[in-house]
Backbone as JSON Lines, residues from 0, in Angstrom:
{"i":0,"aa":"X","n":[2.03,-13.57,3.29],"ca":[1.27,-12.35,3.46],"c":[0.3,-12.17,2.3]}
{"i":1,"aa":"X","n":[0.69,-12.57,1.09],"ca":[-0.2,-12.41,-0.05],"c":[-1.5,-13.16,0.17]}
{"i":2,"aa":"X","n":[-1.4,-14.4,0.6],"ca":[-2.62,-15.19,0.81],"c":[-3.52,-14.54,1.84]}
{"i":3,"aa":"X","n":[-2.94,-14.02,2.9],"ca":[-3.75,-13.35,3.93],"c":[-4.42,-12.1,3.38]}
{"i":4,"aa":"X","n":[-3.7,-11.32,2.58],"ca":[-4.29,-10.13,1.98],"c":[-5.44,-10.49,1.05]}
{"i":5,"aa":"X","n":[-5.26,-11.52,0.25],"ca":[-6.3,-11.94,-0.69],"c":[-7.53,-12.43,0.05]}
{"i":6,"aa":"X","n":[-7.34,-13.29,1.05],"ca":[-8.48,-13.81,1.81],"c":[-9.22,-12.68,2.51]}
{"i":7,"aa":"X","n":[-8.49,-11.75,3.07],"ca":[-9.1,-10.62,3.77],"c":[-9.93,-9.77,2.81]}
{"i":8,"aa":"X","n":[-9.38,-9.47,1.66],"ca":[-10.09,-8.63,0.69],"c":[-11.29,-9.36,0.12]}
{"i":9,"aa":"X","n":[-11.17,-10.64,-0.15],"ca":[-12.29,-11.39,-0.7],"c":[-13.43,-11.5,0.29]}
{"i":10,"aa":"X","n":[-13.11,-11.65,1.53],"ca":[-14.15,-11.75,2.56],"c":[-14.91,-10.44,2.71]}
{"i":11,"aa":"X","n":[-14.22,-9.32,2.49],"ca":[-14.88,-8.03,2.67],"c":[-15.5,-7.5,1.39]}
{"i":12,"aa":"X","n":[-15.25,-8.14,0.26],"ca":[-15.77,-7.64,-1.01],"c":[-16.14,-8.77,-1.96]}
{"i":13,"aa":"X","n":[-17.19,-9.53,-1.64],"ca":[-17.52,-10.68,-2.46],"c":[-17.99,-10.34,-3.87]}
{"i":14,"aa":"X","n":[-18.44,-9.1,-4.13],"ca":[-18.95,-8.75,-5.45],"c":[-17.86,-8.23,-6.39]}
{"i":15,"aa":"X","n":[-16.65,-8.08,-5.9],"ca":[-15.55,-7.59,-6.73],"c":[-14.86,-8.79,-7.35]}
{"i":16,"aa":"X","n":[-14.55,-8.71,-8.64],"ca":[-13.87,-9.84,-9.27],"c":[-12.6,-10.22,-8.53]}
{"i":17,"aa":"X","n":[-12.48,-11.49,-8.23],"ca":[-11.35,-12.0,-7.44],"c":[-10.03,-11.68,-8.1]}
{"i":18,"aa":"X","n":[-9.97,-11.79,-9.42],"ca":[-8.69,-11.56,-10.08],"c":[-8.19,-10.13,-9.88]}
{"i":19,"aa":"X","n":[-9.09,-9.16,-9.82],"ca":[-8.68,-7.77,-9.6],"c":[-8.09,-7.59,-8.2]}
{"i":20,"aa":"X","n":[-8.7,-8.21,-7.23],"ca":[-8.2,-8.15,-5.85],"c":[-6.86,-8.88,-5.75]}
{"i":21,"aa":"X","n":[-6.78,-10.03,-6.37],"ca":[-5.56,-10.82,-6.34],"c":[-4.39,-10.07,-6.96]}
{"i":22,"aa":"X","n":[-4.65,-9.44,-8.1],"ca":[-3.6,-8.66,-8.77],"c":[-3.13,-7.54,-7.86]}
{"i":23,"aa":"X","n":[-4.06,-6.81,-7.25],"ca":[-3.66,-5.71,-6.37],"c":[-2.91,-6.23,-5.15]}
{"i":24,"aa":"X","n":[-3.34,-7.35,-4.6],"ca":[-2.63,-7.93,-3.45],"c":[-1.19,-8.26,-3.82]}
{"i":25,"aa":"X","n":[-0.99,-8.84,-4.99],"ca":[0.37,-9.17,-5.43],"c":[1.19,-7.9,-5.66]}
{"i":26,"aa":"X","n":[0.56,-6.89,-6.23],"ca":[1.27,-5.63,-6.46],"c":[1.68,-5.0,-5.13]}
{"i":27,"aa":"X","n":[0.75,-4.98,-4.17],"ca":[1.09,-4.4,-2.87],"c":[2.21,-5.17,-2.2]}
{"i":28,"aa":"X","n":[2.15,-6.48,-2.3],"ca":[3.16,-7.33,-1.67],"c":[4.55,-7.05,-2.24]}
{"i":29,"aa":"X","n":[4.62,-6.78,-3.53],"ca":[5.93,-6.61,-4.17],"c":[6.36,-5.16,-4.32]}
{"i":30,"aa":"X","n":[5.56,-4.22,-3.81],"ca":[5.92,-2.81,-3.9],"c":[6.69,-2.37,-2.66]}
{"i":31,"aa":"X","n":[7.88,-1.84,-2.89],"ca":[8.7,-1.28,-1.81],"c":[8.65,0.23,-1.91]}
{"i":32,"aa":"X","n":[8.63,0.87,-0.77],"ca":[8.52,2.33,-0.7],"c":[9.7,2.86,0.11]}
{"i":33,"aa":"X","n":[10.24,3.98,-0.31],"ca":[11.3,4.62,0.46],"c":[11.17,6.13,0.37]}
{"i":34,"aa":"X","n":[11.81,6.78,1.3],"ca":[11.82,8.24,1.34],"c":[13.25,8.73,1.22]}
{"i":35,"aa":"X","n":[13.41,9.88,0.61],"ca":[14.71,10.55,0.59],"c":[14.46,12.04,0.82]}
{"i":36,"aa":"X","n":[15.48,12.71,1.25],"ca":[15.36,14.14,1.51],"c":[16.24,14.88,0.51]}
{"i":37,"aa":"X","n":[15.64,15.81,-0.2],"ca":[16.37,16.6,-1.19],"c":[17.23,17.66,-0.54]}
{"i":38,"aa":"X","n":[18.03,18.34,-1.34],"ca":[18.89,19.41,-0.85],"c":[18.08,20.53,-0.23]}
{"i":39,"aa":"X","n":[16.83,20.67,-0.67],"ca":[15.94,21.7,-0.11],"c":[15.29,21.27,1.19]}
{"i":40,"aa":"X","n":[15.56,20.03,1.62],"ca":[15.01,19.53,2.87],"c":[13.66,18.84,2.73]}
{"i":41,"aa":"X","n":[13.09,18.87,1.53],"ca":[11.78,18.26,1.32],"c":[11.92,16.76,1.11]}
{"i":42,"aa":"X","n":[10.94,16.02,1.64],"ca":[10.91,14.58,1.46],"c":[10.41,14.23,0.06]}
{"i":43,"aa":"X","n":[11.02,13.21,-0.52],"ca":[10.56,12.66,-1.78],"c":[10.3,11.18,-1.57]}
{"i":44,"aa":"X","n":[9.23,10.69,-2.18],"ca":[8.87,9.29,-2.05],"c":[9.25,8.56,-3.32]}
{"i":45,"aa":"X","n":[9.79,7.38,-3.16],"ca":[10.14,6.55,-4.3],"c":[9.6,5.14,-4.1]}
{"i":46,"aa":"X","n":[9.41,4.45,-5.21],"ca":[8.92,3.07,-5.18],"c":[9.67,2.26,-6.23]}
{"i":47,"aa":"X","n":[9.79,0.97,-5.97],"ca":[10.4,0.1,-6.95],"c":[9.46,-0.15,-8.13]}
{"i":48,"aa":"X","n":[8.16,0.05,-7.91],"ca":[7.15,-0.08,-8.96],"c":[5.87,0.57,-8.46]}
{"i":49,"aa":"X","n":[5.02,0.94,-9.38],"ca":[3.71,1.47,-9.0],"c":[2.78,0.3,-8.69]}
{"i":50,"aa":"X","n":[1.82,0.56,-7.84],"ca":[0.8,-0.46,-7.57],"c":[-0.17,-0.55,-8.75]}
{"i":51,"aa":"X","n":[-0.12,0.44,-9.62],"ca":[-1.06,0.51,-10.73],"c":[-2.23,1.42,-10.45]}
{"i":52,"aa":"X","n":[-2.27,1.97,-9.23],"ca":[-3.36,2.86,-8.82],"c":[-2.73,4.07,-8.14]}
{"i":53,"aa":"X","n":[-2.92,5.25,-8.71],"ca":[-2.26,6.44,-8.17],"c":[-2.69,6.76,-6.75]}
{"i":54,"aa":"X","n":[-3.95,6.47,-6.41],"ca":[-4.41,6.74,-5.04],"c":[-3.7,5.83,-4.04]}
{"i":55,"aa":"X","n":[-3.52,4.58,-4.41],"ca":[-2.82,3.65,-3.52],"c":[-1.35,4.05,-3.4]}
{"i":56,"aa":"X","n":[-0.74,4.43,-4.51],"ca":[0.66,4.88,-4.45],"c":[0.79,6.07,-3.5]}
{"i":57,"aa":"X","n":[-0.15,7.01,-3.59],"ca":[-0.12,8.18,-2.7],"c":[-0.29,7.76,-1.24]}
{"i":58,"aa":"X","n":[-1.15,6.79,-0.98],"ca":[-1.35,6.31,0.39],"c":[-0.08,5.66,0.92]}
{"i":59,"aa":"X","n":[0.6,4.92,0.08],"ca":[1.84,4.28,0.5],"c":[2.9,5.34,0.84]}
{"i":60,"aa":"X","n":[2.98,6.39,0.05],"ca":[3.94,7.47,0.33],"c":[3.56,8.21,1.61]}
{"i":61,"aa":"X","n":[2.28,8.48,1.79],"ca":[1.82,9.14,3.01],"c":[2.13,8.28,4.23]}
{"i":62,"aa":"X","n":[1.92,6.98,4.07],"ca":[2.24,6.05,5.16],"c":[3.72,6.08,5.49]}
{"i":63,"aa":"X","n":[4.57,6.09,4.47],"ca":[6.02,6.13,4.71],"c":[6.4,7.39,5.47]}
{"i":64,"aa":"X","n":[5.81,8.52,5.1],"ca":[6.1,9.77,5.8],"c":[5.63,9.71,7.25]}
{"i":65,"aa":"X","n":[4.46,9.11,7.49],"ca":[3.97,8.97,8.85],"c":[4.88,8.04,9.65]}
{"i":66,"aa":"X","n":[5.33,6.96,9.03],"ca":[6.23,6.03,9.71],"c":[7.52,6.74,10.12]}
{"i":67,"aa":"X","n":[8.05,7.57,9.23],"ca":[9.25,8.33,9.54],"c":[8.99,9.27,10.72]}
{"i":68,"aa":"X","n":[7.87,9.95,10.68],"ca":[7.5,10.87,11.76],"c":[7.36,10.13,13.09]}
{"i":69,"aa":"X","n":[6.88,8.88,13.02],"ca":[6.69,8.07,14.23],"c":[7.97,7.39,14.7]}
{"i":70,"aa":"X","n":[9.09,7.6,13.97],"ca":[10.36,7.09,14.45],"c":[11.0,5.98,13.64]}
{"i":71,"aa":"X","n":[10.31,5.45,12.64],"ca":[10.94,4.44,11.79],"c":[11.9,5.16,10.87]}
{"i":72,"aa":"X","n":[13.16,4.77,10.88],"ca":[14.14,5.52,10.11],"c":[14.51,4.84,8.8]}
{"i":73,"aa":"X","n":[14.66,3.55,8.79],"ca":[15.05,2.86,7.56],"c":[14.94,1.36,7.76]}
{"i":74,"aa":"X","n":[15.21,0.64,6.71],"ca":[15.31,-0.81,6.78],"c":[14.06,-1.5,7.27]}
{"i":75,"aa":"X","n":[14.27,-2.47,8.14],"ca":[13.17,-3.32,8.6],"c":[12.09,-2.54,9.35]}
{"i":76,"aa":"X","n":[12.48,-1.52,10.12],"ca":[11.48,-0.74,10.85],"c":[10.52,-0.04,9.88]}
{"i":77,"aa":"X","n":[11.05,0.56,8.86],"ca":[10.23,1.27,7.88],"c":[9.37,0.28,7.11]}
{"i":78,"aa":"X","n":[9.96,-0.82,6.66],"ca":[9.22,-1.84,5.91],"c":[8.08,-2.4,6.74]}
{"i":79,"aa":"X","n":[8.36,-2.71,7.97],"ca":[7.34,-3.26,8.87],"c":[6.2,-2.27,9.08]}
{"i":80,"aa":"X","n":[6.54,-1.02,9.28],"ca":[5.53,0.02,9.5],"c":[4.63,0.15,8.27]}
{"i":81,"aa":"X","n":[5.22,0.18,7.08],"ca":[4.44,0.31,5.85],"c":[3.62,-0.95,5.61]}
{"i":82,"aa":"X","n":[4.23,-2.12,5.8],"ca":[3.53,-3.38,5.55],"c":[2.29,-3.54,6.43]}
{"i":83,"aa":"X","n":[2.31,-2.98,7.63],"ca":[1.14,-3.07,8.52],"c":[-0.09,-2.4,7.93]}
{"i":84,"aa":"X","n":[0.11,-1.42,7.06],"ca":[-1.02,-0.69,6.48],"c":[-1.57,-1.34,5.22]}
{"i":85,"aa":"X","n":[-0.82,-2.22,4.61],"ca":[-1.22,-2.79,3.32],"c":[-2.55,-3.55,3.37]}
{"i":86,"aa":"X","n":[-2.84,-4.35,4.41],"ca":[-4.16,-5.01,4.44],"c":[-5.32,-4.01,4.44]}
{"i":87,"aa":"X","n":[-5.18,-2.92,5.18],"ca":[-6.22,-1.9,5.21],"c":[-6.37,-1.2,3.86]}
{"i":88,"aa":"X","n":[-5.25,-0.96,3.21],"ca":[-5.29,-0.34,1.88],"c":[-6.0,-1.27,0.91]}
{"i":89,"aa":"X","n":[-5.71,-2.57,0.98],"ca":[-6.36,-3.54,0.1],"c":[-7.85,-3.63,0.4]}
{"i":90,"aa":"X","n":[-8.23,-3.62,1.67],"ca":[-9.67,-3.64,2.02],"c":[-10.39,-2.42,1.45]}
{"i":91,"aa":"X","n":[-9.77,-1.27,1.58],"ca":[-10.37,-0.05,1.05],"c":[-10.49,-0.13,-0.48]}
{"i":92,"aa":"X","n":[-9.45,-0.64,-1.13],"ca":[-9.48,-0.81,-2.58],"c":[-10.66,-1.71,-2.99]}
{"i":93,"aa":"X","n":[-10.82,-2.84,-2.3],"ca":[-11.9,-3.77,-2.61],"c":[-13.26,-3.13,-2.35]}
{"i":94,"aa":"X","n":[-13.4,-2.41,-1.24],"ca":[-14.68,-1.75,-0.93],"c":[-15.01,-0.7,-1.98]}
{"i":95,"aa":"X","n":[-14.01,0.06,-2.42],"ca":[-14.25,1.06,-3.46],"c":[-14.67,0.41,-4.77]}
{"i":96,"aa":"X","n":[-14.04,-0.69,-5.12],"ca":[-14.43,-1.39,-6.35],"c":[-15.84,-1.93,-6.24]}
{"i":97,"aa":"X","n":[-16.16,-2.45,-5.08],"ca":[-17.5,-3.01,-4.87],"c":[-18.56,-1.9,-4.99]}
{"i":98,"aa":"X","n":[-18.21,-0.71,-4.55],"ca":[-19.15,0.42,-4.61],"c":[-19.1,1.13,-5.97]}
{"i":99,"aa":"X","n":[-18.27,0.63,-6.87],"ca":[-18.2,1.22,-8.2],"c":[-17.33,2.45,-8.27]}
{"i":100,"aa":"X","n":[-16.49,2.65,-7.24],"ca":[-15.56,3.78,-7.25],"c":[-14.17,3.29,-7.59]}
{"i":101,"aa":"X","n":[-13.38,4.21,-8.12],"ca":[-11.99,3.83,-8.42],"c":[-11.06,4.35,-7.36]}
């Protein structure tokens, strides 16, 4: 999956340094996201590590909440649902870097 993410991002953002895209692709690949519900009933998002970008971390948490709402409860279903969004998140990251935005 890492190679596919890197190739996809490089094809859509040729002016962005490859190493920056590669690093983010590796971070996304190795970042796991989970949700828990507190005693107050509110959802909390957790990660095994940050992607290094707070906007991407927020998108991953939002994605996890959407996946839960759509019926993914845990384990492989949740992971699969979140992983489907990672290529789009990486493309957006590369496009933002190319446009000079963070």
